[in-house]
Z-matrix of the N, CA and C atoms (Angstrom, degrees):
N
C 1 1.451
C 2 1.518 1 110.26
N 3 1.323 2 116.88 1 -45.01
C 4 1.463 3 120.02 2 -179.11
C 5 1.519 4 111.30 3 -61.57
N 6 1.337 5 117.32 4 -41.97
C 7 1.464 6 120.81 5 179.99
C 8 1.524 7 110.96 6 -64.85
N 9 1.322 8 117.01 7 -42.08
C 10 1.462 9 119.94 8 178.31
C 11 1.522 10 110.83 9 -64.46
N 12 1.307 11 116.02 10 -43.46
C 13 1.460 12 120.61 11 179.54
C 14 1.530 13 110.64 12 -63.19
N 15 1.329 14 116.39 13 -43.00
C 16 1.468 15 120.43 14 179.60
C 17 1.522 16 110.97 15 -64.33
N 18 1.330 17 117.28 16 -28.40
C 19 1.463 18 121.20 17 178.69
C 20 1.527 19 112.17 18 -81.76
N 21 1.330 20 116.54 19 -1.35
C 22 1.457 21 120.19 20 176.61
C 23 1.513 22 115.01 21 93.78
N 24 1.314 23 117.70 22 10.29
C 25 1.460 24 120.50 23 179.19
C 26 1.518 25 110.07 24 -94.79
N 27 1.316 26 116.32 25 127.61
C 28 1.474 27 120.58 26 177.12
C 29 1.517 28 107.80 27 -86.25
N 30 1.309 29 116.08 28 118.47
C 31 1.466 30 121.30 29 -177.97
C 32 1.518 31 109.95 30 -129.33
N 33 1.296 32 115.10 31 150.26
C 34 1.450 33 121.41 32 174.83
C 35 1.520 34 110.24 33 -103.86
N 36 1.317 35 115.26 34 165.80
C 37 1.458 36 121.99 35 -179.40
C 38 1.521 37 109.24 36 -121.48
N 39 1.326 38 116.31 37 130.85
C 40 1.462 39 121.26 38 168.74
C 41 1.515 40 105.79 39 -88.38
N 42 1.307 41 116.34 40 112.14
C 43 1.466 42 122.55 41 -178.54
C 44 1.524 43 106.80 42 -89.87
N 45 1.344 44 115.54 43 92.83
C 46 1.455 45 118.98 44 -170.99
C 47 1.523 46 111.48 45 -152.16
N 48 1.304 47 116.62 46 152.87
C 49 1.456 48 125.24 47 -12.81
C 50 1.523 49 110.46 48 -85.55
N 51 1.290 50 116.03 49 146.93
C 52 1.463 51 121.26 50 171.68
C 53 1.521 52 105.58 51 -89.04
N 54 1.327 53 115.85 52 119.69
C 55 1.465 54 122.00 53 -174.67
C 56 1.526 55 110.41 54 -94.78
N 57 1.323 56 117.31 55 116.56
C 58 1.465 57 119.53 56 178.10
C 59 1.528 58 111.67 57 -52.92
N 60 1.308 59 115.23 58 134.95
C 61 1.471 60 124.82 59 177.19
C 62 1.530 61 113.98 60 66.11
N 63 1.326 62 117.86 61 1.21
C 64 1.468 63 120.54 62 178.23
C 65 1.528 64 111.78 63 -119.04
N 66 1.332 65 117.18 64 -46.49
C 67 1.468 66 120.03 65 -178.85
C 68 1.524 67 112.50 66 -125.88
N 69 1.335 68 117.27 67 18.41
C 70 1.463 69 120.13 68 -176.87
C 71 1.523 70 114.13 69 -108.51
N 72 1.321 71 117.64 70 11.42
C 73 1.468 72 118.70 71 178.87
C 74 1.526 73 109.04 72 -67.79
N 75 1.318 74 117.64 73 155.25
C 76 1.466 75 119.44 74 177.19
C 77 1.533 76 112.07 75 -54.77
N 78 1.322 77 116.78 76 -39.58
C 79 1.471 78 120.05 77 -179.95
C 80 1.526 79 111.35 78 -66.16
N 81 1.331 80 117.35 79 -44.33
C 82 1.462 81 120.74 80 -179.63
C 83 1.522 82 111.17 81 -64.75
N 84 1.329 83 117.10 82 -43.08
C 85 1.462 84 120.51 83 178.74
C 86 1.521 85 110.46 84 -64.08
N 87 1.335 86 116.68 85 -43.03
C 88 1.460 87 120.68 86 -179.68
C 89 1.529 88 110.74 87 -61.51
N 90 1.312 89 117.23 88 -46.46
C 91 1.466 90 120.69 89 -179.54
C 92 1.523 91 110.71 90 -61.81
N 93 1.315 92 116.88 91 -44.50
C 94 1.461 93 120.45 92 -178.84
C 95 1.521 94 111.17 93 -64.64
N 96 1.323 95 117.21 94 -47.20
C 97 1.464 96 120.19 95 -179.06
C 98 1.526 97 110.63 96 -65.13
N 99 1.322 98 117.34 97 -39.34
C 100 1.474 99 120.22 98 178.07
C 101 1.524 100 110.46 99 -59.98
N 102 1.320 101 116.51 100 -45.28
C 103 1.470 102 119.80 101 -179.58
C 104 1.531 103 111.61 102 -66.80
N 105 1.313 104 116.57 103 -36.87
C 106 1.463 105 119.79 104 176.19
C 107 1.528 106 109.33 105 -63.92
N 108 1.328 107 117.10 106 -43.14
C 109 1.461 108 120.99 107 178.83
C 110 1.525 109 110.67 108 -61.85
N 111 1.316 110 116.60 109 -42.45
C 112 1.468 111 120.98 110 179.96
C 113 1.529 112 111.66 111 -62.60
N 114 1.318 113 116.74 112 -25.97
C 115 1.463 114 120.04 113 -179.81
C 116 1.526 115 112.04 114 -79.43
N 117 1.338 116 116.80 115 -9.74
C 118 1.463 117 120.48 116 178.14
C 119 1.511 118 114.77 117 93.78
N 120 1.310 119 117.89 118 18.87
C 121 1.468 120 120.67 119 -178.85
C 122 1.519 121 111.68 120 -60.32
N 123 1.323 122 115.49 121 142.56
C 124 1.459 123 121.07 122 177.08
C 125 1.520 124 111.55 123 -84.81
N 126 1.334 125 116.86 124 -23.70
C 127 1.465 126 120.94 125 -179.29
C 128 1.524 127 109.18 126 -160.67
N 129 1.330 128 114.65 127 164.23
C 130 1.465 129 121.97 128 175.88
C 131 1.517 130 107.43 129 -133.73
N 132 1.316 131 115.95 130 134.41
C 133 1.456 132 121.53 131 173.56
C 134 1.526 133 107.41 132 -120.20
N 135 1.345 134 117.55 133 108.48
C 136 1.460 135 119.43 134 178.99
C 137 1.529 136 110.80 135 -78.31
N 138 1.328 137 115.94 136 139.76
C 139 1.454 138 121.28 137 177.88
C 140 1.523 139 108.01 138 -131.43
N 141 1.329 140 114.90 139 115.91
C 142 1.460 141 120.95 140 177.84
C 143 1.528 142 108.16 141 -76.70
N 144 1.310 143 115.53 142 144.48
C 145 1.457 144 122.45 143 179.23
C 146 1.518 145 111.71 144 -46.51
N 147 1.324 146 116.05 145 133.43
C 148 1.465 147 119.92 146 168.85
C 149 1.523 148 107.69 147 -121.72
N 150 1.312 149 115.73 148 143.87
C 151 1.462 150 122.51 149 -171.94
C 152 1.523 151 110.69 150 -119.24
N 153 1.305 152 115.64 151 87.52
C 154 1.464 153 120.56 152 176.44
C 155 1.523 154 109.13 153 -83.06
N 156 1.334 155 116.65 154 162.56
C 157 1.468 156 119.51 155 179.17
C 158 1.527 157 111.41 156 -53.25
N 159 1.306 158 114.92 157 139.61
C 160 1.458 159 121.88 158 -175.90
C 161 1.514 160 109.23 159 98.34
N 162 1.308 161 116.41 160 -66.60
C 163 1.470 162 120.96 161 176.08
C 164 1.525 163 109.62 162 -65.99
N 165 1.305 164 116.40 163 -36.43
C 166 1.473 165 121.60 164 -179.21
C 167 1.526 166 111.35 165 -58.32
N 168 1.321 167 116.25 166 -50.35
C 169 1.462 168 120.45 167 -178.13
C 170 1.532 169 110.84 168 -64.17
N 171 1.323 170 115.76 169 -44.35
C 172 1.464 171 119.29 170 -179.72
C 173 1.522 172 110.04 171 -62.42
N 174 1.334 173 117.66 172 -48.95
C 175 1.458 174 121.36 173 -176.88
C 176 1.527 175 111.19 174 -63.32
N 177 1.321 176 117.24 175 -45.15
C 178 1.468 177 119.55 176 -178.65
C 179 1.529 178 112.09 177 -65.57
N 180 1.339 179 117.83 178 -32.81
C 181 1.467 180 120.50 179 174.82
C 182 1.531 181 109.71 180 -66.72
N 183 1.336 182 116.21 181 -43.09
C 184 1.469 183 120.32 182 177.12
C 185 1.524 184 110.12 183 -62.51
N 186 1.322 185 116.99 184 -44.16
C 187 1.462 186 121.29 185 -179.61
C 188 1.531 187 110.60 186 -61.54
N 189 1.330 188 117.23 187 -43.23
C 190 1.472 189 120.93 188 179.87
C 191 1.526 190 110.81 189 -62.86
N 192 1.318 191 116.53 190 -34.41
C 193 1.462 192 120.70 191 -179.61
C 194 1.530 193 111.93 192 -77.70
N 195 1.327 194 117.07 193 -43.08
C 196 1.464 195 121.75 194 -172.21
C 197 1.532 196 114.06 195 -94.73
N 198 1.321 197 117.45 196 -31.54
C 199 1.478 198 122.13 197 -176.79
C 200 1.531 199 109.61 198 -141.13
N 201 1.316 200 117.97 199 61.99
C 202 1.471 201 119.87 200 -174.24
C 203 1.521 202 114.24 201 -58.03
N 204 1.324 203 118.11 202 -27.76
C 205 1.465 204 120.11 203 -179.62
C 206 1.534 205 112.16 204 -66.90
N 207 1.341 206 116.94 205 -18.29
C 208 1.466 207 120.34 206 -178.85
C 209 1.527 208 113.86 207 -89.64
N 210 1.319 209 117.65 208 -11.57
C 211 1.465 210 120.22 209 -176.52
C 212 1.534 211 111.77 210 -56.24
N 213 1.340 212 120.34 211 -47.55
C 214 1.476 213 118.51 212 178.63
C 215 1.531 214 112.74 213 -60.51
N 216 1.317 215 117.54 214 -36.14
C 217 1.472 216 119.86 215 179.96
C 218 1.527 217 110.77 216 -67.47
N 219 1.335 218 117.08 217 -39.11
C 220 1.464 219 120.37 218 177.64
C 221 1.529 220 111.11 219 -68.35
N 222 1.310 221 116.70 220 -33.93
C 223 1.471 222 119.13 221 176.18
C 224 1.523 223 110.20 222 -63.38
N 225 1.340 224 116.01 223 -37.59
C 226 1.465 225 119.71 224 176.52
C 227 1.525 226 110.65 225 -65.26
N 228 1.319 227 116.62 226 -45.49
C 229 1.467 228 120.64 227 -176.80
C 230 1.527 229 112.71 228 -70.83
N 231 1.326 230 116.39 229 -41.62
C 232 1.465 231 120.40 230 -171.69
C 233 1.526 232 113.40 231 -112.47
N 234 1.319 233 117.57 232 14.68
C 235 1.458 234 121.18 233 -178.45
C 236 1.512 235 113.86 234 -67.09
N 237 1.318 236 118.35 235 -21.88
C 238 1.470 237 121.21 236 -176.57
C 239 1.522 238 113.08 237 -104.30
N 240 1.335 239 117.22 238 -2.01
C 241 1.461 240 117.61 239 -179.67
C 242 1.510 241 112.46 240 166.10
N 243 1.305 242 114.65 241 -166.23
C 244 1.464 243 122.06 242 -174.31
C 245 1.522 244 113.45 243 -79.58
N 246 1.323 245 117.54 244 -17.49
C 247 1.460 246 120.62 245 -173.14
C 248 1.524 247 111.88 246 -113.45
N 249 1.316 248 115.04 247 146.10
C 250 1.464 249 120.59 248 173.16
C 251 1.529 250 108.03 249 -64.47
N 252 1.321 251 117.79 250 153.70
C 253 1.474 252 119.98 251 -179.84
C 254 1.531 253 112.21 252 -56.36
N 255 1.315 254 115.15 253 145.85
C 256 1.463 255 121.74 254 -178.14
C 257 1.533 256 112.87 255 -54.87
N 258 1.340 257 120.47 256 -41.88
C 259 1.471 258 118.34 257 179.49
C 260 1.533 259 112.61 258 -60.50
N 261 1.325 260 116.84 259 -38.07
C 262 1.469 261 120.15 260 177.03
C 263 1.535 262 110.09 261 -64.40
N 264 1.329 263 116.95 262 -45.66
C 265 1.461 264 120.56 263 179.91
C 266 1.534 265 111.26 264 -62.21
N 267 1.335 266 116.57 265 -40.37
C 268 1.474 267 120.04 266 179.00
C 269 1.524 268 110.88 267 -65.44
N 270 1.328 269 117.07 268 -39.43
C 271 1.471 270 120.58 269 178.93
C 272 1.528 271 110.82 270 -62.50
N 273 1.319 272 117.10 271 -45.29
C 274 1.466 273 120.74 272 179.11
C 275 1.533 274 109.79 273 -63.88
N 276 1.331 275 116.79 274 -44.47
C 277 1.469 276 120.39 275 179.84
C 278 1.525 277 110.84 276 -60.28
N 279 1.331 278 117.38 277 -41.06
C 280 1.473 279 120.55 278 179.12
C 281 1.521 280 111.02 279 -65.80
N 282 1.326 281 116.97 280 -41.45
C 283 1.465 282 119.78 281 178.15
C 284 1.524 283 110.45 282 -61.31
N 285 1.329 284 116.77 283 -46.74
C 286 1.466 285 120.56 284 -178.93
C 287 1.525 286 109.99 285 -64.29
N 288 1.328 287 117.83 286 -40.69
C 289 1.464 288 121.28 287 178.79
C 290 1.532 289 110.46 288 -60.83
N 291 1.333 290 117.46 289 -44.68
C 292 1.463 291 120.81 290 179.24
C 293 1.524 292 111.25 291 -64.75
N 294 1.326 293 116.64 292 -41.91
C 295 1.465 294 120.26 293 178.95
C 296 1.528 295 111.08 294 -66.22
N 297 1.326 296 116.90 295 -38.70
C 298 1.462 297 120.57 296 178.53
C 299 1.525 298 110.62 297 -61.60
N 300 1.328 299 116.18 298 -41.38
C 301 1.465 300 120.07 299 177.30
C 302 1.518 301 110.13 300 -64.20
N 303 1.324 302 116.62 301 -46.35
C 304 1.468 303 121.09 302 -179.05
C 305 1.526 304 111.97 303 -60.89
N 306 1.332 305 116.56 304 -40.22
C 307 1.465 306 120.23 305 -176.77
C 308 1.522 307 113.33 306 -89.81
N 309 1.314 308 118.01 307 0.07
C 310 1.460 309 120.82 308 173.38
C 311 1.518 310 115.52 309 80.31
N 312 1.299 311 117.73 310 27.97
C 313 1.463 312 119.24 311 177.01
C 314 1.519 313 108.71 312 -61.96
N 315 1.315 314 116.03 313 130.45
C 316 1.460 315 121.26 314 178.98
C 317 1.507 316 114.59 315 91.97
N 318 1.340 317 117.23 316 -15.83
C 319 1.462 318 119.06 317 176.88
C 320 1.517 319 109.49 318 -80.33
N 321 1.291 320 116.53 319 138.79
C 322 1.464 321 120.40 320 176.25
C 323 1.511 322 109.16 321 -134.41
N 324 1.300 323 116.10 322 156.44
C 325 1.453 324 120.13 323 174.51
C 326 1.525 325 107.87 324 -89.41
N 327 1.343 326 117.66 325 157.55
C 328 1.468 327 119.09 326 -179.48
C 329 1.524 328 110.21 327 -55.77
N 330 1.328 329 114.35 328 134.52
C 331 1.448 330 119.50 329 178.21
C 332 1.520 331 114.64 330 84.18
N 333 1.289 332 116.82 331 -11.73
C 334 1.464 333 118.72 332 -178.05
C 335 1.521 334 111.32 333 -73.90
N 336 1.309 335 115.91 334 -37.92
C 337 1.450 336 120.27 335 179.57
C 338 1.518 337 108.50 336 -118.32
N 339 1.298 338 115.47 337 135.29
C 340 1.451 339 118.46 338 177.87
C 341 1.509 340 109.09 339 -124.89
N 342 1.298 341 115.13 340 149.08
C 343 1.447 342 120.47 341 178.46
C 344 1.518 343 108.24 342 -82.69
N 345 1.309 344 116.96 343 125.32
C 346 1.456 345 121.07 344 178.32
C 347 1.511 346 106.79 345 -107.88
N 348 1.308 347 115.06 346 117.84
C 349 1.456 348 119.95 347 -178.75
C 350 1.521 349 109.39 348 -104.65
N 351 1.323 350 116.13 349 142.63
C 352 1.462 351 118.06 350 177.09
C 353 1.522 352 109.69 351 -67.76
N 354 1.327 353 117.04 352 152.74
C 355 1.465 354 118.42 353 178.77
C 356 1.525 355 110.05 354 -62.96
N 357 1.330 356 114.74 355 150.24
C 358 1.464 357 119.73 356 178.42
C 359 1.525 358 108.28 357 -64.07
N 360 1.313 359 117.41 358 141.08
C 361 1.461 360 118.62 359 -179.63
C 362 1.524 361 110.90 360 -65.31
N 363 1.304 362 114.84 361 142.76
C 364 1.465 363 120.59 362 177.85
C 365 1.517 364 107.40 363 -84.17
N 366 1.343 365 117.00 364 127.45
C 367 1.465 366 118.14 365 -179.82
C 368 1.529 367 109.68 366 -67.57
N 369 1.322 368 117.42 367 149.29
C 370 1.474 369 119.22 368 177.87
C 371 1.520 370 109.52 369 -65.77
N 372 1.326 371 116.09 370 152.17
C 373 1.471 372 117.97 371 179.52
C 374 1.535 373 110.50 372 -60.72
N 375 1.329 374 114.82 373 143.77
C 376 1.467 375 119.52 374 179.99
C 377 1.524 376 109.33 375 -69.26
N 378 1.314 377 115.86 376 139.26
C 379 1.460 378 120.50 377 178.95
C 380 1.519 379 107.98 378 -97.18
N 381 1.330 380 116.38 379 129.95
C 382 1.465 381 121.24 380 178.76
C 383 1.524 382 108.48 381 -77.87
N 384 1.305 383 116.38 382 121.98
C 385 1.449 384 120.94 383 179.24
C 386 1.543 385 110.01 384 -89.99
N 387 1.293 386 116.70 385 150.04
C 388 1.468 387 120.58 386 177.26
C 389 1.527 388 108.58 387 -109.42
N 390 1.337 389 115.25 388 154.52
C 391 1.452 390 120.01 389 178.10
C 392 1.517 391 111.81 390 -86.91
N 393 1.280 392 118.15 391 -22.22
C 394 1.464 393 120.60 392 -175.99
C 395 1.490 394 112.64 393 -111.33
């Protein structure tokens, strides 16, 4: 991200996955957003963990092994499907949005970011038509 930003390219970051009760604390979000801002990101899109079939079984087995106390909380969050409840997702998105504003995500100094436009397309060569 820093190299792209230094080269004048405005890029956004998908901040994913945000793991409930593991990487969603105010401190963890603040540190992550601050580091993203320091890299020169133009935007941040937070994405809370989603657990589709296959990944769901693997992740929940890992969670049971590494953080067994969180299994009941994940059952509450993901018991009805692959996605965390909308209110939880909105809360995380609002926190990240506020932190992005505080840390200056998307702000640039004059000359720091430049618009790079693709070259204008070259028209095809004209074809000479014949009358006969």
